[in-house]
N, C-alpha and C positions, 0 to 999 in steps of 0.2 A: 492424793486421793481424798484425804480428809478434808483439805481446804476446798476441794471440788464439791464435796457433799455439803459442807457448810454453806457455800455459795448458792448452791441449788436450794437449799432449805431457806436461806435468807430471801431468795428471789421469790419463792413460793409464798413465803410470809408476807413479803411486800405486796404481792399481787392480791393475796386475801384481805390484807388490811385496806388496800385500795378499793376493792370491791365493797368491803363492809362499810367504808366511809361514804361511798357514793350512794349505797343503798339506804344508808342512815340519813344522810343529808337530803337526798332527792325523795326518799320515802315513798315509792311508787304506789305502794298499796295502803298507805296511811296507818301502818302498823304502829310506828313509834310515836306519831302525834297523837294517836287514839289512846295512848297509855293513861293520860289524865281522866279520860271520860268526861271532859269538860266541853260541851258544845261550842263554848266561846273561844275555844283554842283552835277551832277548825278555820282555816283561812281560805278554804275553796269549797265549792260544792261537792258533795259526796255522792257518787253514783254507783252503780252496780259493780264497777270494776275495782272498787275498794273493798277492804275486808271489813264491811260494816258490822259484822258480828263481833269483831274485836272491840270496836268503839261501844257497842251496846253492852258488852260483858263488863267493861271498865265503868261505863256510866252507872250501871246497876250496883257494881261493886262500891263505888264512892258516893252515889247520890240515890241509892235504891230507897232510902227511907224518906225520900221527898215525895213518894207515891204511895197512894193506898190501894191501887189496883193496877193489874198489868194484863195487856192484851197479847197473847202468844199465838203465833200462826205463820203461814207461808206468805208469799208475795201478795195474794189477794188482801191479806189483812192490813196492808199498807194504806188501804183507802179509808180506814176507819180513824177519824180525827178525834183525839182525846177530849177536845172541848165539847164535841157532841156526845161521846161516850158518857161524859159526866152528867148528862141529862138522865141516864139511867137511874143513878143513885146518889149523885152529888159527889162521888169519889174522884180523886185526882189520878188519872190513868197515864202510863207509859206504854207506848206501842213498840212491842218487840218484833214486829214482822221481820221475817227473813226471806230472802230469795232462794227458792228450792228448798222448802221445808219438808221435813217428815215427821212422823210420830215419835221416832227415836229422838230427834232433835228436840221436839216439844217436851219430851220427857226430861232431857237434860236441861232445857230452859226452866222448866218448873222447879226442878231440884235446886238450881242456882238461885232462882228468885226467892225461894223459900230460906235459903241460906244466907243471902246477903240483904234482905228486906223483910218487912212485916206486913204483907198484903192482907186486906180484908177480902179480896175478891181476885180470881184469875179468870179471864174469858179466854177460851180456847177456840180458835177459828180453824175448822177443818175444810180444805180446799177441795179434796176429792181425790187428787193425784197422789196423795200419801200412800195409798194402797199399792202404788206401783213401784216404789223405791224406799229401801230403809235408809240409805244414806247416799248423798250426791258426791260426785268426783271431787275428792279432797285435794287435788292438784290445782284445781280451778278456784282462785280466791273468791269468786262470786259465792261459792258454796262452802268454802272452808270453815270448819268449826274450830274455834280457837281452844287452846289447852285450858283456859279458864272455865270452859264449859265441860271439857272432856275429862279434866284431872290429869292430863299427860304433862310431861316436863316443860315448864315455862322457859327454862334456861336453854333447853335444845331448840324450842321453837324461836326464841330470839336469834340464835346463831343461824337458824334455817332463813329467817328473813334477812338477816345481815348478808348472807352469802348467796342471795338469789341471783340468777342469771342476769347480768347488767344489761345484755342485749335485749332480753325479754322486758325488762323494766323500761328501757328506752322505747321499745316498740309500743308498750302500753301507754307511755306518755304521749307519744305520737298519735296514737289511736284516739286518745281523748281530745286532743287539739284538732283533729280532723274534722271538718265540717260534714264531709260525707258520712262519717261514722256517728254523728251526733244523734239521729233518731235511734240508732241501734243501741247505743250506750245509755242514753238517758232513761229510756222506758219508765219514765215518771219515777225513777228510783232515788231522786235526790233526797237526802235525809233532812228532816227538819227537827227542831228542838225536842219535841216530845215523842220522836222516834217514827212518825208515820211519813208517808210519801208526799212529795210536792208534785201535784199532777198539772200544774200551771202550763207547762210545755204542751200537754195534750188539749187542754181547753182552748189554748190559742189556736191550735191547728184545727180543731173542730169549728171554731168560730170563722175561720177563713173558708172552709169548704167542708161541712159535715159529711155530705154524701161521698166525696172523694176520700175523705179520711177513713170512713167505715169500710168503704169498698177496699181500701188498701191494707189497713191494719186489723180489721175484725173479720172480714169475709174473705180474706185471701185464700184460705184452705176450706172454706165452708162446704162446698160440693163434695170434695173428697171425704171430709169427715162425716157427712151425712151417709155416705156409702158404708163407711165403717160403722156407724151408730146403728143403722138399720139392717146390716147384713151379717153382722158378727156378734159373737157373745164373749167378750174379752174376760179372761180369767187372770187374776193377779196372784202371784206367788206371796204377797206380803200382807193379805188381809188378816190372817190370824196374828201375825206379829203386830200389826197396827192396833188390833183390839187389845192385845196384852199390854202394850205400852199405855194405852188409854186407861186400861184398868189400874195400872200403877200410878199414873198421874192422879186419877180419882183417889186412890188410897193415900198418896202423899198429902193431897189437899185436905182430906178428911182428917188425917193425923194431925195437921197443923191447925185445924179449925179454920180453914180457908175455904170460902164458897167458890165452887167450880161452876161455870156457865159454859156449855158447848154449843157452838155454832156450826152448822154445815152450810158454808157460805154460798151465795149465788153463784151459778155457773151458766154461761151462754151456751145454747144448745150445741154449738160448734165444738166447744171444749168437752162436752159430755162424751164424745167419741173416744176420749182418751181413757176413760174408766167405767162409763156406765155399762151395766150388764145384769143379768139375773144374780150374778155373784155379788155385785156392788149393792144391789138392792137388798140382798140378805145381810150384807155388812151394815147397811143403815138400820135394819131391824135389830142387829146384834148391839149396836150402840146403846140402844134403849134399854137393854138388859144391864148395862153398866151404869148409865146416867141418862136422865131426861135431857133433851137437847132441842134447839130450834133448827128446822130445816128450811132453808131458802133456796135449795138447789133444784127444785123440780121443774117441770114443763109449764111453768106459768108464763103469762104473756110478757112479763118484764124480762124473763130470761130468753124469750124469743125475739127480743128487740135489740139489734146491734148496737143501736144508738145509746144504749145504757152502758156500753163498754168501751174502753180505749185500746183494747186488743182482744183477742179471742179468749184469753184467759183471765182478764182483769177488769173489774168494774169501776165506774166513776163514783165521785163523792155522793151523788143523788142516791145511788143504790144502797151505799154503806149507811147514809142517813136514814133511809127508809127501813132498813134492817132494824136500826135502833129505835125508830119511832113505833115499829111494829111490836117489838119486845116490850116497849114502854106502854103499849096500849093507846098511843096518841092517835095514829092514823096508819093506813097501810093501803094495799092494793088487792083486789079480789084474787085469791088464790096464792098470794104471796106470803109464805111464811107459815109454818104449823109447828106447834109445841108437841113433840113426840115423846110418849111415855110408853112403859111397859104395856099399858092398858090399850093404847090406840096405835101401837106400832104396826101390827098386821094390817089393820085397815089403811094406815098411811101408805104402806108399801103396795098394797093392792091398788090403791087409787093412782100411785106413780106408775105401776105396770099398765093400768087402763090408759093413762095419758100417753105413755109410750106407744101402746098399740094404736091408738087413735090417730097419733101423729105419723106413725109408720104407714098406715093405710093411706093418709092424705099425701104422704111423700111418694108412695107408689102410684097413686092415681095422677097427681099433679106436678110432682117434681119438688125439689128442695126449696125453691123460692116461695112456694105457696105456705110454707111453715112460718115465714118471717113476719114480724110486725114492722112498721115503718116509722119514719120520723113525724108524720102527721098523726099517728095514732096516739091514743091516751096513755098507752104504755110507754111512751117515750118520756122519760122523766126529765129530760132536758127542757120540755115545754112547760113544766110546772113553776 
């Protein structure tokens, strides 16, 4: 009986070692190769199926002092290119965008950056959807927040990655190499050296047939979402929590002598259906009680033009560049971007409500297509 037990134990141990060896060598999530934090160590394009947060955590851990400033935000923030951000203040930026961000995670990111680097400035980009979720599914590596950020056990985390289900790892590799899944996986999520997203794949598709691209990727759910936007008043359970994390972020930056700039990023009108409401507009007013901020998310012509976006929730480089130019006072577009303070917050929200009411009336009279700008309009930044 004792020999039998030893044999079973040995067999289990061999299987576990085999699984660990496969996961370490194949490294389907990039976890182990990401430990150096060195972009030059990466031998393949890194898309959203990898644990990109792990790489960025290690990069800041070892190279954080190479940067003067950091951009923190969700997937929208990936469109901000550090070389363009440098035009704001001459600082050297690293883009910390994550897919599926939340204010809780931005709070963790801020704390981590202040611990491992000495920034002069942090730019926080709010997408809007943060009010809907405090934390994303941690079983999905796209959203997994590593122990380096959370402070949980690194040893346990390494064992977890070593013992991942080999079949799932194999399926993931197959998925990456499948041409059929290429569009779904890429999502412009390839990591580049300074942390932002490589949108080349999208620009190539737009160049081939812009109208078809917009119809397929930006407007797929547009009509359904317009019904939601104009016929419901969504209430999020996480608005108060989101504000509290923002207050903590502001407090950490103030205590460290770091300038905090807050941006509410551009949102295509189709995406606004996910969070826009009277409650969300109150949330925007409340942000101003914590810190002044730039709001680019309103119902301006640029956000009504689907050709400025590569899917319903994410904008192209041209929009990101114009955000920076607007903040810099270089150039802008009528109605795009307002600096919101305690003094003008109520007027700003009232104007947003009036824009909503105007578009709702147009929607009810002429239908959803009447709201949109087109490829030939001046609001299409691809024409500039």
